[in-house]
N, C-alpha and C positions, 0 to 999 in steps of 0.2 A: 504493498499499500503506500510504503514512502515513496518507491520508485514512480507509483503510477500520479501520486501528488506532485512529484517535482518533473515528470514528463513534460516536456512543452510541443511536441509535435503531435498534428492533428490526426496519426493514425498508431496504435499500440499493438504490438505482437509480444510474447512473452518467450524466452527462451532461459530454460532451465540447464545447469551445469551438466547433467548428464545427456542430453538431447542435440541433436544434429538437424540444422537445415540446409537442404542443399542450395547450391549458387542461385539458381531461379525463385526460392521462395520467396522473397519479398516482392519481386515483380510480379509475380502471378497472383499474388493474394492481393496487391496496390491495385493492378490493372482491373480486376474482378469488382472491387471495392468502388474504384473511380467510376467504372462504367456500369453501374448499375444503381438502383434504388436503395439497397441492401447497407445497413450500418454496420452489419458483422458479416465476415465470410470465413470460411475454412476449407482446408484442404485435407485429402487422406495422408497418413503417416506411416511408417512401417513399424513393426514393432517387433524389435530385436532381443533376443533372448542371449545372452552372454556369460560366459563363466569369468570371472577376475582372476587373472594371473598373477598380478602386484597390485600394490597401491601406491607404491612410491619406488620407482615412477608408475604411474598407473598404465597396466596393461589388461587387455581383455582379450577374449576369443569369440567369436559370435557361432551361436551354434545354431539359431532359426532365425528365419526373417520372414514375416506376413504381415498383411494390411487388416487389422483387427478392426476398426471403424469405418465403413464404408457405406453411408447411407445418406439420403437427402435428408433434410432438417426437419422433423416431426417435434413438434412440441410434449405431446402425449408419451411419445417415446422415451423425451428427454427429462421428463418427469419421473422415469423410473430405470434409468440407465444414462451413464454419460455417452454423448456420441464424438466425442473427439478430443486428443491429448492437448495440452495447453499449448504447446508451441505450434500447433496447426491453425490457431485461430488469429485472425487481424480483426482490429475492431474500431469505429470512430471515437476521438476523443469524447464524444459529445456523450456517446453511451456510458463511459465511466462517470462524466459530469452528472448523468441525470439519475445512473443506478448506483453509484459508488463501487467499492473495489472488493476485494475478499475478504471472507468472514474469519478473522485472525481467530477466533475461538475455535476453528477447525483445526485438526492436526493432519488428516488427509482429506483427498476429496475436494479440496478446494475450487479446483478449476471445477469441478462439474455443479458446484453449488452456485459459481460466477458463471456459470451458462445457464444453469435453470434462471436466476435473479435477471441475466438480461434476455434470457429466451421470453420471459414472459413480457416484456416490452418491446421487445424487437424480434423480426423473424431471423434468422441465418439463412445465409446462401452457401450452399454446398459446390465446392470446386472438384469434380473427378480427376484429380491430380494428384498424385504422389510426390510431395515437395519438402518431407523431413522423415525424421525419425526420434524414435525414443528406445532407450533399453530398461529390460528387466531381468532379473535373475533365471540363470536356466537350471542352478540346484534345484531339484525338488522341494527341497526343505525351506529354503529361502522363498522360494518362489508360492508353497503352501503357507508360510508366516506373512508373506505380504498379502495374499488373498484373505486371510483369516483377518489382518487388520482392517484393511479397505473394507471388508463384509462387516466388520463390527459397527464401521462409522456409517453405512448405507443408512439404517433406519434415521441416525440423527438427522441426516440432510431430510429423508421424505417426511421426519414428523415435523421440519419448519415450512413445508408447503402442503401439510396434507390437508388444510382448511380452503387452500389458495382456490378461488372458483376460475375457472379456464374458459373463456370465452373463445371454444371452438366450434367451426361449423362443420357438421356431418353430413357429407352428400350421398 
């Protein structure tokens, strides 16, 4: 939130230290957000499972690569599951000015919570192009521990929006 408050640009895109964006990432997202009426755009991203070989210097071996999130924006779906990793999204500064930043009380899944908060006010535009990647542990114990930690926080987020009335048109 400190970075969001201090940012002076018109467009915002996150990048965690273990994520990677490809050279065209900013160009692809920026061209879509400029050429549309959307305030928020997102692209697909590779999820890569890795084995860490050493921490100093940091070295790892990639075990598997796949696309986990590959869906058009759907608010009802977003209310039940995350739709994209944090680095794959770009939004206009005014979205933050209107809706605010991340919930600092959350230890994990703060990106999903932020997308719900933003999605309740603004639709997202999906770009069917892979422009980034994020890493997860391939070690089954670490993966399962991570999965349990995330699952234990899912209900906390769902409770926040449980009574929110959605203005959704069903055709």
